N, C-alpha and C positions, 0 to 999 in steps of 0.2 A: 504494500500500500504506500503510495507516494504522497508526500505532503503537498498541500496546495501552496502555490506561490504567493508571496505577499501582495503582489498586484491583483491577483485573482480574489484574495480575501478582502482586500480594500474595496474592490468593485462590488462584490456581493454585499459587504457591509453597507456601502453607500445605498445600494438598492433597497436593502431591508429598512434602512433609516427613512428613505423617501416614502416607501410603501406604508410604514408604520405611521409616519406623520400625516400622510394623506388619508389613511384609514381613520385615524382619530378625528381629523378635521371634518371629513365628510360624514362620519358617524354623528358628530355633534350637530352639524348642519341638518342632516336628514331627520334627526330627532326633533330639532326645533321646527323644521318645516312641517313635519307630520303633526305636531301639536297645533300649529297654525291652521293646517288643513282641517283637522277634526273640529276645531272651534269656529271655523268659517261657516257662514250661512250657505255658501256654495258647495254642494256635494259633488266631487268629481266622478262618482260612480255613474255609469251610463243609465239614462232614463230614470232619475230618482223619483219624479212625480209624473207618471204617465198621463198624457192628455187624452181623455176619452173621446173628444170631438176630433173628427178627421180634418185634415187640411187639403183643400183643393187649390193647387197653384196653377196660375196661367202665365205662360211666358209668351207675351204677345207684343208685336211691333205695330201692326196695322189694325188690330182689333179682332181678327178672326178667331184666335185661340181664346180670347176673353169671352167672346160671344158663345163659343162652344162650351166653355167652362160654366157659364151662367145657365145654359141648357141642362148640363149635367147636374148642377146644384139643385135645380127645380125637380129633376127626377129623383135625386137622393132624398130631398125633403118630402116628396110625395110618398116615399116608401119609409118615412120615419127614420132615416139614417142621418144622424147629426154631423154636419160638415160646415166648415167656414170657407168662404171664397177669399183667397189671399193673393195679394200682389207681392211677388217675391222681393220687390224693391223695398218694401216696408217690413220684411221679415228678417229676424236675426238667425242666421244659419246654425249657430251654436245651440239653438233650442231644438234642433232636429232630433237629438237623442230622446227628447221627451215625447215625441209624437208616436202614436201607435198606428195611425192610418194616414197615408199620404197619396194623393192623386195628382198627376201632372198632365196638363194639356199644353204642349210645348211646341212652338214654332221654331223652325231653323231659319236663321237670317243670313246675312252676307257672309260668304266664305265659310259656311258651316258653323257659324257662331250663334250663340243664343241672342235673343232680343235684349235691348239695353236694360229692361226691367228685371232680367233674370241673370245678368252677367256675374254679379257677385255671388249669388247662390251657386251657380254652376262652377265658378272658380273655387269656391270653398269645398264643394264635393270632389272636384278633380284633384285638388291638392291633398285633401284628407285621404282619398283613396290611394294616393301615391306615397303617403307618409306613414312608415311603419309604426311611428310613435303613437298615432291615433288609434290603431288597432282595427281588426276586421270584425269586431263585434259591437261597435259603438251604436249601430242602428239595429241591433239584433231583435228588438221588440217591435220594430216597425214593419208594417206591410204596405206595399205600394203598387201602383200601376201607372203606366205611361201611355198617352196617346200623342203621337207625333204629327205635326202639321207641316207639310213642305211641298216641294215641286220636284217631280222626277226629271225635269229639265236640267237639274243640277247634278245628275248622275250620282257619283259616289258620295256627294254631300247631302243626298236626299235624306231628310229626317235624321241628320247626324246628331242633333241635340237630343232628340228623344231616345235614340240608341245609347248615347253617352250617359244620359241620366240613369237609364236602367243599369248600365254597366257599373257606374259609380255607386249607386245605391246597393247593388248586390255585393260589391267589393267591401262595403262597410257593414255587411251583415244583414241587411234588410231582405225580407222575403217578398218575391214578386207574386201578386195575386193572379194576374193573367199576363200572357206575353205582350210585348210591345206591339201596338197597332199603329199602322202608318196611313195617314190620309194625304191624298194628293189634291192640292187646290186646283190643279189644271186637268184632273182626270174625270171630273164630273160625278164622282162617287163619294166625295168627302162626307156629306151628310149621312149617306147610307152606312159607311164604315164607322163613323162616330156613333151613330145610333146603335149599331150592333155591339160595338165595344162597350158602350155605356150600359146596355142591358146586361151584358155578360158580367161587368163589374158589380152591378147591383145584385145580381143573383148570387155571386160569390160572397158578397158582404152579408147577404141574408141567409147564407148557409144552404143555398139551393143548388150549388155547383155552378155551372156556366160554361164548362169546357166542351159540353156535348150538345147535340141537337142541331136545329136549323141554323143558329148563328155560326157555328163552326163550319157547316157545309157552305154557307154563303161566302165566308172568308176564304175558304179553300178555292172556290171558283174564282174569286177576285184575284187571289194570288197566282193562280194558274195563268190568267191572262197576262199578268206582268212577266211571269217566268218565260212564257213563249217569246216575249220581246227580247229577253236578256240572253237566251240560249246561244245566239249567234256569236257573242263575243266573250262568253265565260271562259272558254278554253284558252283564248289568247291572253286574258288577264291572269289566269292561273300560271301560265308559263312565265309571264313577266314578273309576278311576285316571287316565283321560285328562283329566278335568276338573280333577284336583288336581295335574297335572304342573307343576313349576316349574323354570325354568332355574337350575341351581346356580351359574352364573357371576354372576347378578344376583339372588341369592335375597333379599337384604335389601329389605324394604319391598314385596315383591311382593303384589299383590292377587290374588284368585281370577281365573281365566280368564274370557273373555267368556261361555263356555258356562254358567257358574254365576252370571251377572249377576243373575238373579232372587233368588238366595240372598243376594247382597250387599245388594240393596235391602231385603230383608225382615229379615235378621238380622245378617249379617256386618258391615254398616256400623255397627250399634250396638256391636258388639264392638270395632271400631276406635276409635270415639269413647270407649269406656270405657277403652281403653289410653292415652288422651291426657289430659294435664293442662295447662291454661292454654296450649294450642297446642303443647306439647311431647309427642311420642309416645315410647313405650318403644323402646329400641334393639333388644331381643331380641323379635322377633315370634314367634308360635307355630311358624312354619316353621323359623326360625333356631334356636329353642330345641330343637325335636325333632331337627334335624340335628346340633347340637353335643352334645346328650345322647347321641346314638347313638355319637358318637366318644369318649365317656367323660368329657365335661366336666360339672362341677357348676356350674350357673348360679346366680349370686348377684344378687339384686335384679333390676334391669332392664338392666344393662350390664356386669356383671363375671363372672368365672369363675375356677375353680380346677380343676386336674387333677393327679393323682399321676403323676410322671414315671417312665419305665421304669428310669431310673438310680436313682431312690429305691428302687424295688422290688429292683433288682439288689443295692444295697449292704445293704439290709435282710436279704438272703439271704447276705451275705458274699461277693458275687461281683464287687466293684469298683464304683467310681463314675464320674461323668462327668469331662470335662476340668477343671471347676472344682475337683474334688478333686485332680487331678494338678497343676494350676497353682497353686492357692491354698490347698489343704488344707481346702476346704469339704467337710463330710461330706454326701454325697448323701442319706443316709437321714434327715437333719435339714433338708432343703431343701424349701420349699413353692413350687410353681410356680403363679403366679396372674397375673391382669391386671385392672385397674380399667376397661379399655376394650376391648371386643371389636371396636371399629371401627378402621379403618385408612385412610390416604390413598393407599395403593398397592394394585395388584392384581397382585402379583408372579407371574410364570409358574411359579416354583418353590414357591409357597406350599403347605406340607404340610397346610393346613387345608381344602383343596379349595374355597376361596373361599366358604365358608359364612358368613363374618363380614361385617357391614355395612361400607360405605365412606362416607367423607365428608371434606370439607376443613375442617370446623369442628364444634364440639360443638353439636348441634341436637336433643338428646334430653333426657328427664327425667334428673335427676342424684340419685344416692343418696349418703347421708352416708358419709364416709370411715371413721368409727368402725364403722358398721354393716358395711361391706365387709370390714374387717380381722377383726372378730369372726366373721362368717359364713365367711370364707375359712379361718381357723384351725379352726373347728368342722367344716367339710366335709373339710378336709385330714386332721384327726385321725380322722374316721370312716373314711376310706379307708385310713389306716394300720392301724386296728384290724382291718380285713378281711384283713390279711396274717397275722393270728394263725393258727398251725397250718400255714402254707405251708412246705414243705421248706426248711431252711436258716435260717429266721428264728428268732433267739434272743430270749428274753425281755428281755435287756439292750438289744439293738438296737431292739426294738419299743418299749420304754419311752423310749428316746432319741428315736425317731422321733415320738413323741406330743408332743414339745416342740421344734417347729421353731426353728432358730437362723439361718436364712437364707431370704430370699424372693426368688425370681427373677421379676421383673416382665417376663416375656418370653414368656408363654404363647401369645398370639395377639393380633392388633391392634396398636395404637400406644398404650401405657400413658400416654405423656406428654400425650395429648389430653385426658385427664380433668382438668377444671378444678381439682380439689382434690388434685392429685397430691402437692403439698408436704405437705399435712396428712396424707395417707395414709402417706407415707414417714416423717414425724415420729412417727406413731403406732407404726409398726413398730420404729423405733429406740428409742422409749420402752420397748418390750417386749424390748429387747436382741436384736432380730432384724435382722441385716444385710440390705442391699438390693443388688440387681443389676438395673439397668434398661437395656433395649435400646431404641434409637430408630432409626427409618428415615431420619433426617436430613431431614425435611420441615417441621419446626416450630422454626426457629431462635429465635423469640421465647419459646417454652416452655423451651428449653435455657437461654436467658439468664436466665430467672426461676427456674430450678431451684435449690433449696437443696441443700446437700451430701448426697450419697448415698454408699454404700460403694463401688459400682462402676458406672461408666457405659460402656456399649458403644454404638457407632454402626455400623450395617450399611452397609458399603461394598461394594455389589454390582457396581459397574462403574467403569471409569476414564475413560470418555468420555460425553459428553452423549447421543450416539446409542445407545450400548449400554445406558446406564442407562434410557433411555426404553423400549427394547425389552424389557428384563428386568424392571424394576419396574413398568412401566405406570402411572406416577404420575397423579394427578388434577390436580395443580397445573400450570398453564401455565409458571410460572417454577420448575419443579422443580429445574433444574440450579443456579440461583443459590441456592435454598434449601439444596440439598445441599452446595454449597461453603461457605456461611456456617455451616451447622450443623456440618459436619466441623471447621472451624476453631475454632468455639466449644467443641466437645467436646474438642479437643486442649488448648486453654487451660484448660478446666475440669479435665481429668485432671492436667495439669502442676501446677496450683494445689493440687489435693488431695494430689498426691504430695509437694509441698513443705510440706504441712500449714499452708498460709497461709489467712487469711480473705480471700477474693477476691471483690470486689463489682464486677460489670460495670456 
């Protein structure tokens, strides 16, 4: 049995010290926050006070869906089924977990988007369905049904809003009473379809079934007419989708599949060359950009991003902020969440970004100027804040404050410390009196050593042993454990030095 080296013992001692200190700190905080939650009038458990009356939402731009919803309300009331007709613009989405019955009559507007009165509700559902922190059971006591209103002239965007609402509600645990029904305003059968769907919903709500009988037969006939029109190009679309399929696990830098090889030779290759400069390519490929934009990111330049946090929206509406507000008094509605590097050196199993960001062990992409990144991040952030105007609960005072961010969380996605000009970027934020919060995955000790003072430095400690860290973080570096130990020790020294307000040079 060989004795451990002094350096190895020191490293492990440092890790144990950091973990012990962190454990005690967060134990204290968690106990304190738990006491506050239990004494708070707001119960975080889903659906604490179920609403016995159903909600009938109309997403309407020109009045068609509103008119149809009013017809359905009359039918429900005539059958003694209690429902309220609700304009989504006046509804607080965070009250959805309290609902037991929800019906949607939803139009699809320009570019497959919801009408203006339902945009915030749709955005809340979309983001909640994508956010693992919300959970897939938050609407588990809710039953719902959707009738979509649209025009087949818009092809693949036909009734996209109705289909999306159904998808998001199911993703959050709600049970669908009847399948989504689709009405075509140009097809001449909108009223017939809506009448059949309404009768089916009423029967289900009264416990009389509704999926069998004449209504189903008529729907089948109507669907067959549409299917006959679509048969001619279904095969062509299937081939196109198959050729564009990309593995989300390794999405970064993926070229088209072999089936589209001729396209690569004729045109796609030129596009790739165009995206490279002096041998360095752009970090954000078209596939990565499309995926991240779908998740709500605003892409900056070739490797940065910004996204409005759900806690920013929450505090704008006066409904509380994140743990940074509880721990440090940071106002969530004045916090900007951004990153100068969408790339990372890990492929963590718990990554909430679905592994759509690139990975790498060093910076090998084009690099944007830090001043350009800061300017664009603030510009995009304030644009997203302005979109909160008119949302229930948002006051003009909080909105004005939100337009002047005072804190930047460099923790959005990826490893921000990988960006070669991270010090210049942080200095620029501080020059504008914006405090900084940087999170690192402890794989770049040399970057931590060269890091100039920031407001807050966080290190992700995801496991306590080499084996578990490898299984959980799936790091790219072969010496990931040594990097983790050294980085954690350096972060500990860095934090202590900043706490003592000393000029500490490593």
